[in-house]
N, C-alpha and C positions, 0 to 999 in steps of 0.2 A: 198792651193796645188792645188784644183781644177782648177787652173787659170793657165797662163802660167809664171807669173811672179814670180821668185825665192823670198823665204821668205830669210830674212838676220836679223839673231840673234841682230845685233846693232840696224838695222832699226825696228825690231820687238818690242824689249823692252825699247826704248830711243826716240823711234820717237812719237809726238803727233798725235791723232786721225787723219786719213785720210780718203780715199775712202773705205769703210769696205762693207761687205757681209752680209746679213742679210738672215739665213735660217731658215724657220718654222721645227716644228717636223713633223715625216713622217711614214705613216704606214713600217711594218714589212719587210724585202727583201729578194730576193733570186738576180731577175735582178733589175737593178737601172737605172732609164732614169733621167738625171739630166741636168738642163738648165732653163734657162727662156723661157716661152711659146714663139715662133719665129712668127713673122706675115709674111704673105707671099704677094708678091710684089701687088697683086689686091688689097689688104685690106689697103693699105699704105695711099692712099687718105684720104678713110672715116677715118682712126684711126686719120689723122693727124688733123682733126678737132672735136675730140672728147672733147677737153678742160679740160680734166683732168689731170693735172702733174704726178700725182702717178699712172695713169694706167699702164701696162707692155706695152699696143699697143698706147702707147703716145710716138710721137717722137718731141719734142720743140728743136727748135734751137740749139743754142751752149749753152744757160741758164743753160741747164740740162745736158750737155754733160759730159761725162766721160772723165776728163783729169787730167793732171799734172799741176797745177798750179805753178807759179814764186814762190808763198808764200809756196806752198806746197813742191817745190825742196828745197828752204831755210831751211825749217824746217828739210827736211830730212838730208839734209847736217849738220846742226847743230847737229844734232841726234849721230853724230859719238861719240861724245865728253860726257864722264858723267856728265858734267855741261852744257848739253844742253840747257836746259833754266833756266837761273837765274835771278829770279823777282829781277827788278833792284831796289833795295834797300839797303842801307847803313846797316840795321840791319842785324844779321844773319838769314839765310833763309832755309828753308827746303829742303833737297836731293830727295824731291817729284818729282817725272818723270810719266809722263803719256805714256803710250805706245799702241801700236797697232799691233791687228794681222793681221793686212793689205795684201794682197796678191802684192802689188806694193813693187819692193827692191829698195832700195838704188842704185843699178846698172844702174837705169833710169834718175839720176840727177847729176849735176854737183854741185861739192863741191864749198861754196861760197868762196871767196880769203879769208876771216878772219877767217875759221873755226879754232878751237881751239881743233887741234888732242893732244889725250895723247900717242897714239901711232903710229909705223908705220904701223902695222898692220889694224888699223883703217884706214888708209888713203887709203890703197890698196882695201876698201871694197866699195868705193862710188866711183861715176864719172867714167869716162873713165878705171881708173885702174881696176874698178870692171868687166871687160871685158876683159881684158888683163893678168889681174894676173893669174899665172900658177897655184896655189894654193889656192884658194877662201876659199876651206872647213878647211882650215889648224887653224884659228880661232876658227872656231865652234867646230873641234873635239879636240883640247887641252886644252880650255876654256881661262881663265885670266892668266895663266901661274905663278902667284904670290900671296901671300896673302896681304889681306890690314892691315896698321899698326894700324888701329884701327877697334875693332870689335863691326860694329853696328847691332841694332835690326831691322829688315826691315819687314815691311809687304806688302803684293803682293796680289792685289785687282785683280782677274780676274785667272783661272787656264785655261787656253786655250795654244796655244803653245808659244804664245810670254810670259805668264806668267810664264810657267814652266820652258823655257830657261831662262829667267830671274834669277830664282829661282835657277838655276843649276850654272850660273855665280858667283852668289852672293856667294852661300854656297862654292864654291870651294874657292872664295876670303878671305872664313874665316869670315862671316857673320852669324849670329843668323836670321833664314827666316821662316816666316809662310805665308801659303797663305789662301785666302777666296774665293769660290766658289759658285755663285748662284745655279746652276744647282745642282742635287745630282751626276753628273759624272763630269769630266773633258774633256778637249780637244776642247773646244769651237767651232769654225766653221768645225772643222775635229773630232767633238766628235763623240762616238756610244753608245750604250748600250744595254742591253738584256732585251726583255721583260718575262711575266711569262713562256712563253712555251720556251725558252732558244734562239730565233731567234736575230740574231745580227741587230739593226737597227740602220742606218747612218744617220749622218746630211749632206747628200749630196753626190755626186759620187767622188772620189777623184782619182787623178792621179799624178804621180812624173814624171816632165821631168828632164831630164838630165843636166838642168842646174839650178837644185835646191841643189849648190854645199853648202850653209851652212846647209839644212835641213840633206842632207847627213851626215855633218859633226857630226851634233848632233846627229844621228843613229850610226854611228862610236863609236862614244862617249860612248853612251850606251849599244853597243853590239848587234845593232837590224840592221846595215847594211847590212851586208853577209847573214842573214837569214829571214829577214822578207821582202824583196823586190822580186818580179818576175818580170824580165826585158822583154818586149814586143818585137816582130818582129819592126824593125825600117821602120813601113811603119804607115800613118795615111788613114784609110778607111772611105770613105763614103758609105752610104746605100742608094738608091735611091728606089723612089716610085717603086712597082713590085719587089722589094726585088734586082735588078742590083747594081750593087759596082761599086765605082770608088776610086783611092787611088792616094796618094803622097809617091811613094814608094823610098825611101831614099837609099835603099841599092845598094852600088855602090864601086866598087875598089878605087875610090878616093874621101877622103871625102869632106866637106864643103870647098868651096861653089858649089864645081863641083855637088855633089850628091845632092843640092837642085835644080841646074840648069836644071838636068837630070828629076828628078822628076816632076819639073812643066811642060817640056816638052814632057813627055810621060803618063802624067795623064789621065785617062778616063774621068774624071769628067767635062772638059771643050772640046767644039769644037775645030776646027781647028782656028777659026776667034775670038773666047775670049784668045785661047792661045796668039794669035799675039798681041791682045790687051793688056794682060797681060806683056808679053815680053817688049812691048814697053814701059809701064807705069814704071816696074821694073827697067828696063834697063836705066832709066833717072831719079832713086831714089836715096837718099843720101847713099844708101848702096853700090852703084858701087864706090861712091868716098871715102867711107870708105876702101875699101879694098887697095887704095893705101895711102890715108890721114886720118887715122882713125879720130884724134880728128876734122879734118874739117867733116866728115861724120856725127859724132855725133852731132857737134854744129846744122847742118841743120836739121838734126830730132827733136831737143830740140825746134827748132824755127817754129815747125809744132803743137804745142799743140792747137792752137786755129781754127783749122778747122778740120773738121771730116774726116774720113778715105776716106769716099765717094767723099767728096768734091776734096781733094788731088787725089785720084786714078783715076777723071775723068777730070781731069784737062789735061792731055797730053794722052789722048788716052785709059785709061781703060776703061772696058765696064760693063754695066748695069749687062748682064750675067753671068760675073766673078764674081761680088758682090753677086748676087742671088745663086750661085750653090756652091761655095767655101770660099768667102771671110765672109759671114754672119756667117756660121757655126763657121768658125775659132771664129768670134770675140765674139761671144755668149758662146764661150768656153773661151775664154781669159777674157771677163769682163761682161758677161751677159747683153750685148746690142748689137745692130747689129753697121754695119758700117755707119749708117746715125746716128751716137749717140756718138760711140767712136773716141775719136781724132787719128789724123794721126800718133801723137808720141807715143803712146800707141802701134799701132799695128807693125811700124817700128822699134822700139826699139826691139821687139819681133825677126822680120826680123833679126836684126843687130844679134842678138846672134846666130840665126839658119845659117846666113852666115860665122861665125868666128868660132864657136865650135861645131863640127859634133854629138858630143855626145847630145848638147843641145835640139835638137828634139826627141831623145829615149825617149820612154814611159816607166815609171814601175808602177806597182799596187802591192796593200800589199798583203800578202799572205793570210789573212784573216781581218778580224775589225782593224780600227785604235785602238778602245781602246787595244785589245790583242797586235798588232803588232808594233804599234807605243808608245801608252801611258804607258801601263802596264810598258816597261824596264826603262821609265824616271823618273816613280814613283820610280821604286826600286832604281834607281840612287841616286834621292832626300831623300829616306827613309835612305838609306846606310849614308847620312850626314846629317843626323837630322831634315832635314825640314820637317815641320808638314802642311799637306793639308789638309783643311778644307771644306768640299761640303755641300751643301746646307744651305750655312752663306752668303749672299751676304751684300755688303758693303751699309748702308743707309746714311753716312756721314763722309766728311772728317772734322775731328777737326783740326782747325787751329788758331792761334794767329792772331791779328791784331795791325798795328799799331796805332800811334795816328790820321792818316788820315783816318783810317778803311779800310785799303788796306791790303791783306793777307801777312802774314811774314815767316812763319812756321807751317809745317802740323807737328801736334804732335800726331796722332793717328787717329783711324776710330771708326766709330760704327756700329757693325754687327750683322746679325741674327734677327729674329723677334721681339726681345725688345731690340733693339740699345746697344747692351753690348760695352762697349769702351773698345777698346785695344790700348794701347799707345805703340810708334814707334819712331825710331831716324830717320827714312825714309820710305816713302811709294811710292811703284810702283804700277800705275794704269794700267793694261795691258789689255785694255777694247777695244772694236770697236766704232765705232761712237755712235750707238746709247746707247751702255752702258755707256759711256764717260759722253755725256750730260745729263744722271740722276744721274751721282755723283758728277759732279763739282759744288761747292756752288756757289750761286749767287755774291758773294764778288770777285771772281774770275774773273767772266765776267765783272762786273762792273769796276774791279780796271785793267785789263789788258786786249786789242785788241785781241789779239793771243788767248787766252779762248775763247773769245767771237765768234771769227771767226768760231771757232769747230760747232758751232750752223747753219752756212749757209752750213755745207755740206750735201749733198744728198747723201742717200746710194740706192743701186738696189737690191729690193726684187727677193730672189729665189726661183723657184720652182722645188721640186724633188718631184717624184712618185718612190715608191719602190714597186713593185710588186711581189709576188710568183705565179710561173707557175708549170706545172706535166711536163714540158719536156724542152728541149735546146732551148733558147729563138731565137737565131741567126743562129740555122741552118733551113733556110727559105725555101731552095729549095729540100730538103731531107726529105719527111714527116716521113720516116722510121726510120730514124736516129734521129731527131728531137724529136720523142716519145721512144727511145730505153733508159731508164733508168734502164736496168738489170745491175747486177752484182756491181761489187765495181769499181765507178767511181770517188771516194773522190780526186783523184790527179789533178782535176781540168782540166783534159784533154778530157772531155766529147765532145758529138757534138756542136759546136759553134764557132764563133769566137775570140779568145782568144786576143782582143785587144781593145781599147776605140774605139769607131765607132761614127762619125758626119752625120747628115741628114740636106739635104736642104729642104725637104719634108714632115716633121713631125714636131707638134707644140716643140716637144722637141728636139733640136739641137743635142743633144750629149748623148750617154748612152752605157751601158756596161752589159754583162750578168755575174754579179757577180760570179754564180756559176762555170762558166769558170775561167773568169778573176784572183777572190781574194776567194778561195774556201775555 
């Protein structure tokens, strides 16, 4: 949720591991600054020659570019079916499914022509239908809608959002579900916990865009949508060196795409020359075609996965100034890398959403911490349905049968906890990120099936988050008296400061927020 791609429950717990974001633990917050350290233009040449492919300041060519590959698109398309990956064997196979809590959505991929859909609602959540479907959150809000004929005992490895949503659907379908989480708390990439002083510590800065239809459906299902989200002004604010502000102000009587066009035309973040370059490039983009021929426009976008956004943007008039002052901060918030490394497809997919749906670019933030506002309602929902959640109990091994050729045919259980206790299940769901699934997959899976081995070719983007406690309102930068005024009861979150997500082109961290104001 800290990126622009809306999460999809189907993609989340049925897709194989894709491009994931790794977050380290961080110090206690009041205000949170979240993003990968950015590189300034004058640093780029030196950094390009650093030779360290894992350095956040290295920008290799397309080999490490964040992109959606054709293989990834096919995997996501297959994920819409519960029979998403069936091992090619004639013997009975496990219903084991590896899940991803990726920020990538099924809305970015085209459905393969031979996709085996089990329901019409599944069809409508991938490919172009996921953009045009008027009720994308219905499936997430309503659940599976029927009980399974056979009650299975199912183990879920990983209690992030992907694992918990999988548990919700499986429990509602009548199965006996038990979850296992390595950490002492749930939430995965969107987790939070309390330290000994009662401070809520968050695993990163999280914002919720209006196109997160599936996540909002889950929140409606657990009763938290109407009470635990704060909608922000429809403005994307840039804080520049010296405290001056620029903005993309989408507030306009007419919705998308007109509201977006006027926002780019009026922004203070770019000069007149850069605005003209911007208009020239975006005016010749697939987005324009999609307004008249949506399928054709999306086909053009999908063909741009092998070039970076910088290469695409500068081909027909886009300027470096626009990239440095506006698009790089947005790219960092989207994929935690800059425009020199993120694919044109990733960026243009988001622009397509913004151009079609007015609400897609509206921001929300939680009333408080993710644990309190997001995870606790889900845990109550699961508890009411008999789901057992085990924390501090990670998976050590997937126990499975082999055929006469040594190929895995059926997963029968998992070994969990420090002593490797065996738990037997009819089916196992691995709701893990890329680093997590790499640790869990048995060698026999990799040796027998290339699709499992290919997971180990995926790179991940390290995320840096700094959370700092201040004795004043951080974003009230031009009014010292107001910034230091913490008198009286200002617990409603409307103290001094800017109540929104903030981007910056001039700081080491490209997006941040004053959590005491945005999520009190």
